[in-house]
C-alpha positions as CSV (number, residue, x, y, z in Angstrom):
1,X,-7.3,-30.5,-12.2
2,X,-7.6,-29.2,-15.7
3,X,-5.1,-26.7,-17.1
4,X,-7.7,-23.9,-17.2
5,X,-8.6,-24.3,-13.5
6,X,-4.9,-24.3,-12.6
7,X,-4.5,-21.0,-14.5
8,X,-7.4,-19.5,-12.7
9,X,-6.1,-20.5,-9.3
10,X,-2.5,-19.5,-9.8
11,X,-3.2,-16.0,-8.4
12,X,-4.8,-17.6,-5.3
13,X,-2.0,-20.0,-4.2
14,X,-0.2,-17.7,-1.7
15,X,-3.2,-16.3,0.1
16,X,-4.6,-18.7,2.8
17,X,-7.7,-20.3,1.3
18,X,-9.6,-19.9,4.6
19,X,-9.1,-16.1,4.3
20,X,-10.7,-15.8,0.9
21,X,-14.1,-14.1,0.8
22,X,-15.6,-16.7,-1.4
23,X,-15.0,-20.5,-2.0
24,X,-13.4,-21.1,-5.3
25,X,-16.0,-21.6,-8.0
26,X,-15.7,-24.7,-10.1
27,X,-14.7,-24.5,-13.8
28,X,-17.3,-24.5,-16.4
29,X,-17.3,-26.9,-19.4
30,X,-15.6,-24.3,-21.6
31,X,-12.8,-23.8,-19.0
32,X,-11.2,-27.1,-20.0
33,X,-9.5,-25.3,-22.9
34,X,-5.8,-24.6,-22.8
35,X,-4.6,-21.9,-20.3
36,X,-4.5,-18.4,-21.8
37,X,-1.1,-16.8,-22.5
38,X,-2.0,-13.7,-20.5
39,X,-3.9,-13.2,-17.2
40,X,-7.7,-13.6,-17.7
41,X,-9.8,-10.4,-17.6
42,X,-11.7,-9.7,-14.4
43,X,-15.1,-8.1,-14.0
44,X,-16.0,-5.5,-11.3
45,X,-18.8,-3.1,-11.0
46,X,-18.5,0.7,-11.5
47,X,-21.7,2.7,-10.6
48,X,-23.5,-0.7,-10.6
49,X,-22.5,-1.6,-14.1
50,X,-20.4,-4.7,-14.8
51,X,-17.1,-3.6,-16.3
52,X,-14.2,-5.8,-17.7
53,X,-10.6,-5.0,-16.6
54,X,-7.4,-6.3,-18.2
55,X,-4.2,-7.1,-16.3
56,X,-2.7,-3.6,-17.1
57,X,-5.7,-1.7,-15.7
58,X,-5.4,-0.1,-12.3
59,X,-8.2,-2.2,-10.7
60,X,-7.1,-5.6,-12.0
61,X,-4.9,-6.5,-9.0
62,X,-7.8,-5.8,-6.6
63,X,-10.1,-8.0,-8.6
64,X,-7.5,-10.8,-8.7
65,X,-7.4,-10.7,-4.9
66,X,-11.1,-10.6,-4.2
67,X,-12.2,-12.7,-7.2
68,X,-9.3,-15.1,-7.7
69,X,-11.0,-17.4,-10.2
70,X,-13.2,-14.9,-11.9
71,X,-16.3,-16.9,-11.0
72,X,-17.0,-15.0,-7.8
73,X,-19.7,-12.3,-7.4
74,X,-18.6,-9.0,-9.0
75,X,-16.7,-6.7,-6.7
76,X,-17.7,-3.1,-6.4
77,X,-14.8,-0.7,-7.3
78,X,-16.5,2.6,-6.6
79,X,-14.8,4.7,-3.9
80,X,-16.9,5.3,-0.8
81,X,-16.2,6.1,2.8
82,X,-19.2,4.8,4.6
83,X,-18.4,1.1,4.8
84,X,-15.3,-1.1,5.1
85,X,-14.4,-3.1,1.9
86,X,-13.6,-6.7,2.7
87,X,-10.5,-7.7,0.6
88,X,-10.0,-11.0,2.5
89,X,-11.7,-12.4,5.6
90,X,-8.9,-10.9,7.6
91,X,-8.3,-7.7,5.7
92,X,-10.6,-4.7,5.4
93,X,-10.1,-1.3,3.8
94,X,-11.9,1.8,5.0
95,X,-11.1,4.9,3.0
96,X,-11.0,8.3,4.8
97,X,-13.2,11.1,3.5
98,X,-10.2,13.2,2.4
99,X,-10.1,13.0,-1.4
100,X,-7.9,15.5,-3.1
101,X,-5.1,16.4,-5.4
102,X,-2.5,14.8,-3.1
103,X,-4.6,12.0,-1.7
104,X,-6.5,10.7,-4.7
105,X,-9.7,9.0,-3.6
106,X,-8.6,9.4,0.1
107,X,-6.3,7.7,2.6
108,X,-6.8,3.9,2.9
109,X,-7.0,2.7,6.5
110,X,-6.6,-1.1,6.8
111,X,-7.8,-3.5,9.5
112,X,-5.9,-6.7,9.7
113,X,-7.1,-9.6,11.9
114,X,-10.4,-11.1,13.0
115,X,-12.7,-11.2,16.0
116,X,-10.6,-14.0,17.6
117,X,-7.3,-12.2,17.4
118,X,-8.2,-8.6,17.6
119,X,-7.3,-6.1,14.8
120,X,-4.3,-4.1,13.8
121,X,-5.3,-0.7,12.3
122,X,-2.8,0.5,9.7
123,X,-2.9,4.2,9.1
124,X,-5.9,5.6,11.0
125,X,-5.7,8.6,8.7
126,X,-6.7,12.2,9.6
127,X,-8.5,13.0,12.9
128,X,-11.9,12.7,11.3
129,X,-14.4,11.6,14.0
130,X,-16.8,9.8,11.7
131,X,-14.0,7.9,10.0
132,X,-12.5,6.8,13.3
133,X,-15.9,5.8,14.6
134,X,-16.3,3.6,11.5
135,X,-12.9,2.0,12.1
136,X,-13.9,1.3,15.7
137,X,-17.2,-0.3,14.7
138,X,-15.5,-2.5,12.0
139,X,-13.1,-4.0,14.6
140,X,-15.6,-6.5,15.9
141,X,-15.4,-8.5,19.1
142,X,-16.8,-12.1,19.1
143,X,-20.0,-10.7,20.5
144,X,-20.4,-8.3,17.7
145,X,-19.5,-5.1,19.6
146,X,-16.8,-2.8,18.2
147,X,-13.4,-1.5,19.4
148,X,-11.5,-4.8,19.2
149,X,-8.3,-3.1,18.3
150,X,-5.0,-4.6,19.5
151,X,-2.6,-2.1,18.0
152,X,-2.5,1.0,15.8
153,X,0.4,1.3,13.4
154,X,1.3,4.4,11.4
155,X,3.3,3.8,8.2
156,X,4.6,7.4,8.6
157,X,3.5,10.7,10.2
158,X,2.2,12.8,7.3
159,X,-1.1,14.6,8.1
160,X,-3.3,12.3,6.1
161,X,-2.0,9.2,7.9
162,X,-1.2,9.5,11.7
163,X,-3.3,12.3,13.3
164,X,-6.2,9.9,13.8
165,X,-4.1,7.5,16.0
166,X,-4.6,9.2,19.4
167,X,-8.3,9.9,19.1
168,X,-8.9,6.3,17.8
169,X,-6.9,5.0,20.8
170,X,-9.1,7.1,23.1
171,X,-12.2,5.5,21.7
172,X,-11.0,2.0,22.8
173,X,-11.6,0.9,26.4
174,X,-8.2,-0.8,26.7
175,X,-6.1,1.9,25.0
176,X,-4.2,-0.1,22.3
177,X,-0.6,1.0,21.7
178,X,0.3,3.4,18.9
179,X,3.3,2.0,17.0
180,X,5.6,3.3,14.3
181,X,8.7,5.4,14.1
182,X,9.1,8.8,15.6
183,X,9.4,11.7,13.1
184,X,12.9,12.8,12.3
185,X,14.2,16.4,13.0
186,X,13.8,17.0,9.3
187,X,10.0,16.5,9.4
188,X,7.7,19.5,8.9
189,X,5.8,20.7,11.9
190,X,2.5,19.1,10.8
191,X,4.3,15.7,10.7
192,X,5.8,15.6,14.2
193,X,4.9,12.2,15.7
194,X,5.9,10.2,18.7
195,X,4.5,6.7,18.9
196,X,3.9,4.9,22.2
197,X,6.6,2.4,21.1
198,X,9.1,2.7,18.3
199,X,9.2,-0.3,15.9
200,X,12.4,-2.0,14.7
201,X,13.2,-2.9,11.2
202,X,12.3,-6.6,10.5
203,X,10.3,-6.8,13.8
204,X,7.4,-9.2,13.8
205,X,4.0,-8.1,15.1
206,X,1.7,-11.0,15.7
207,X,-2.1,-11.1,16.3
208,X,-2.7,-14.4,18.2
209,X,-6.0,-16.2,18.5
210,X,-7.6,-16.0,22.0
211,X,-10.3,-17.9,23.8
212,X,-11.8,-21.3,23.0
213,X,-10.8,-21.3,19.3
214,X,-7.1,-20.4,19.9
215,X,-5.7,-23.8,18.9
216,X,-7.5,-24.1,15.6
217,X,-7.8,-20.4,14.6
218,X,-5.3,-18.6,12.4
219,X,-2.7,-16.1,13.6
220,X,-1.6,-13.1,11.6
221,X,2.1,-12.1,11.4
222,X,3.1,-8.7,10.1
223,X,6.8,-7.9,9.4
224,X,7.9,-4.3,9.8
225,X,10.2,-3.0,7.0
226,X,11.8,0.4,7.4
227,X,11.5,2.1,4.0
228,X,12.8,5.7,4.3
229,X,12.4,7.9,1.2
230,X,9.0,9.4,1.1
231,X,9.5,10.2,4.8
232,X,12.4,9.4,7.0
233,X,10.1,7.4,9.4
234,X,8.3,5.5,6.7
235,X,7.4,1.8,7.2
236,X,5.9,-0.9,5.1
237,X,4.2,-3.9,6.6
238,X,4.2,-7.4,5.2
239,X,1.4,-9.9,6.2
240,X,3.5,-13.0,5.9
241,X,0.8,-15.7,6.0
242,X,-1.0,-14.2,3.0
243,X,1.8,-12.6,1.0
244,X,0.4,-9.0,1.2
245,X,2.5,-5.9,1.3
246,X,1.0,-2.8,2.9
247,X,3.0,-0.1,1.1
248,X,1.9,3.1,2.8
249,X,2.9,6.0,0.5
250,X,6.0,4.3,-0.8
251,X,4.1,2.6,-3.6
252,X,0.8,4.1,-4.8
253,X,-1.7,3.0,-7.5
254,X,-2.2,5.6,-10.2
255,X,0.6,8.0,-9.3
256,X,4.1,8.3,-8.0
257,X,4.7,9.5,-4.5
258,X,6.2,12.9,-3.8
259,X,9.8,13.0,-2.4
260,X,10.0,16.2,-0.5
261,X,13.5,17.1,1.0
262,X,14.8,17.2,3.6
263,X,12.6,14.6,5.2
264,X,12.2,12.9,1.8
265,X,15.3,11.5,0.2
266,X,15.5,10.1,-3.3
267,X,18.5,7.9,-2.7
268,X,16.8,6.4,0.3
269,X,13.6,6.0,-1.7
270,X,15.3,4.0,-4.5
271,X,17.2,1.9,-2.0
272,X,13.9,1.1,-0.2
273,X,12.4,-0.1,-3.4
274,X,15.2,-2.6,-3.7
275,X,14.5,-3.6,-0.1
276,X,10.9,-4.2,-0.9
277,X,11.7,-6.1,-4.0
278,X,13.9,-8.5,-2.1
279,X,11.2,-8.9,0.7
280,X,8.6,-9.7,-1.9
281,X,10.8,-12.4,-3.4
282,X,11.5,-14.0,0.0
283,X,7.8,-13.9,1.2
284,X,6.1,-14.6,-2.2
285,X,4.2,-11.4,-2.2
286,X,1.5,-11.3,-4.9
287,X,-0.4,-8.2,-3.8
288,X,0.5,-4.7,-2.8
289,X,-2.1,-2.7,-0.8
290,X,-1.3,1.0,-1.0
291,X,-2.4,3.9,1.1
292,X,-4.0,5.5,-1.9
293,X,-5.7,3.6,-4.7
294,X,-6.8,0.0,-5.4
295,X,-4.7,-3.1,-4.7
296,X,-1.8,-3.7,-7.1
297,X,-0.3,-6.9,-8.3
298,X,-2.2,-10.2,-8.8
299,X,0.8,-12.5,-9.1
300,X,4.4,-12.8,-8.0
301,X,5.5,-11.3,-11.3
302,X,2.9,-8.5,-11.2
303,X,3.8,-7.4,-7.7
304,X,7.6,-7.4,-8.3
305,X,7.0,-5.9,-11.7
306,X,5.1,-2.9,-10.2
307,X,8.1,-2.2,-8.0
308,X,10.6,-2.6,-10.8
309,X,8.5,-0.4,-13.1
310,X,8.4,2.3,-10.4
311,X,12.2,2.3,-10.0
312,X,12.7,2.4,-13.7
313,X,10.3,5.3,-14.0
314,X,12.2,7.3,-11.3
315,X,15.6,6.6,-12.9
316,X,14.3,7.6,-16.3
317,X,13.1,10.9,-14.9
318,X,16.4,11.4,-13.2
319,X,18.3,10.8,-16.5
320,X,16.0,13.4,-18.1
321,X,16.7,15.9,-15.3
322,X,20.5,15.3,-15.7
323,X,20.2,16.0,-19.4
324,X,18.3,19.2,-18.9
325,X,20.8,20.4,-16.3
326,X,23.7,19.6,-18.6
327,X,22.1,21.5,-21.5
328,X,21.3,24.5,-19.3
329,X,24.1,24.6,-16.7
330,X,23.4,28.3,-15.8
331,X,19.7,27.6,-15.2
332,X,17.8,27.5,-12.0
333,X,15.4,25.0,-10.6
334,X,12.5,27.0,-11.9
335,X,14.2,27.0,-15.4
336,X,14.7,23.2,-15.3
337,X,11.3,22.3,-14.0
338,X,9.2,22.8,-17.1
339,X,11.8,21.1,-19.3
340,X,12.3,18.1,-17.1
341,X,8.5,17.7,-16.5
342,X,7.3,18.8,-19.9
343,X,5.2,15.6,-20.0
344,X,3.3,16.6,-16.9
345,X,0.4,19.1,-16.6
346,X,1.7,22.5,-15.4
347,X,-0.7,22.4,-12.4
348,X,1.4,19.5,-11.0
349,X,4.7,21.4,-11.4
350,X,4.7,22.9,-7.9
351,X,4.5,19.3,-6.4
352,X,6.9,17.9,-9.0
353,X,9.4,20.6,-8.0
354,X,9.9,18.9,-4.7
355,X,10.8,15.6,-6.3
356,X,13.0,17.5,-8.8
357,X,15.0,18.9,-5.8
358,X,15.3,15.3,-4.4
359,X,16.7,14.1,-7.7
360,X,19.1,17.0,-7.9
361,X,20.4,16.1,-4.4
362,X,20.9,12.5,-5.5
363,X,22.7,13.5,-8.7
364,X,25.0,15.8,-6.7
365,X,26.0,12.9,-4.4
366,X,26.5,10.6,-7.4
367,X,28.7,13.2,-9.1
368,X,30.9,13.7,-6.1
369,X,31.4,10.0,-5.3
370,X,34.9,8.7,-6.3
371,X,34.9,6.3,-9.2
372,X,34.9,2.6,-8.4
373,X,38.1,1.0,-9.4
C-alpha cells in the first residue's frame, strides 16, 4: 500500500469497514506522492454546491467519518429535518425541527443498530409528533416496516432531549424501555424525568443480532458513561466497536454548553471532560457525535484534542473571571458579567450569566480548600 493511501485510510482504521457507507475508493496515480503533513481537505455540498473544508472547519470531522478517503460521493451538509442522515451503516442522525438560539440547528436524535439487531434511539428530542414518526419509520425491521426500536436512551432530561421518549415508546408495538438517569432534586420542573430503568456508570448496552444471520452479523455495544456537569443526570454513550462517542450536550460543535446551577456544576463538568478524555484513549475514539451540530474529530488526536481544547477554554474563562472579581471585589454578578464576557455578544450575556455563576461556585470551593502539603 502506497504512503498516500495509508494516509487517506488512517481516519478509517477504527470504524468497522463493514459499517462504512461506501467501499474505500482506490488511489489515483497522483496519490502515490508522499503523505501530506496535515489532514487532507474534504469536500461536502452546501446548498448543492461542492465546498472544500479544512481540518479546522466545523464540518471536517463529519466528512472524515462519511468520506474516509475523500474519493466517496460528496456528503450533503445542509441541515434538514425530513430525512435521517446515514453517518455509518449502523448510525443514523435525524435532527428535530427545533432550531434556535439554544439548540443551534436542532436536537440530533441518533439511531444505532440495524434491522437484524433492532435500534437504540439516543435522545428522541422534544415531543414533536412528526419527528417521532420519522424516527419510528427509520428504525426498519427486516421486512422494511418501521418501529424496530429495542431501547430509547436519554442522555439527560432537558426539554429538547427527553420529552419525546414516552410518545415514541407508545408508537412501538412492543414498548421498548426508556433508559437513562432520573433527574436530580436540583432539576428544573421542565426537566423532571424518571426512566423505566436507571442506567449504571460503565454499564454495557448491547444490540445483538437475531434470526438466521445472528452468527455472522455484527453486534453493537454501547458503554454508558456518567458525565454530570451540564445536568446532574447527564450521560455520554460510547459505541465500542466503531470508536464513536455520543456526547449529548456535554460536548457540542460550534458552541460551549451552558452550565446552569444548581443542576449544572462546573467542577463536575470539568471532571467529566477528564473522564471522557480517558475513555476516548482506552477505546480509540476518533469521532464525537454531539446533540447539536456536525460530527467532531476525524482522528484519535482530533477527538481528544477537541476535549482538551474545550477544557482549556473553560479554564481560560475561569481565570478571566477570577481576575475580574479580584479587580472589582465589591462588584456584583451583573457588574462582573460584561467584563468577564466582553468578547461575547451582549445578547448572549443572559445565558453566559448562568455559566458565570457556575464558575464562581467552583472558584469559591477552590479558594476554601486547604493547601496541599
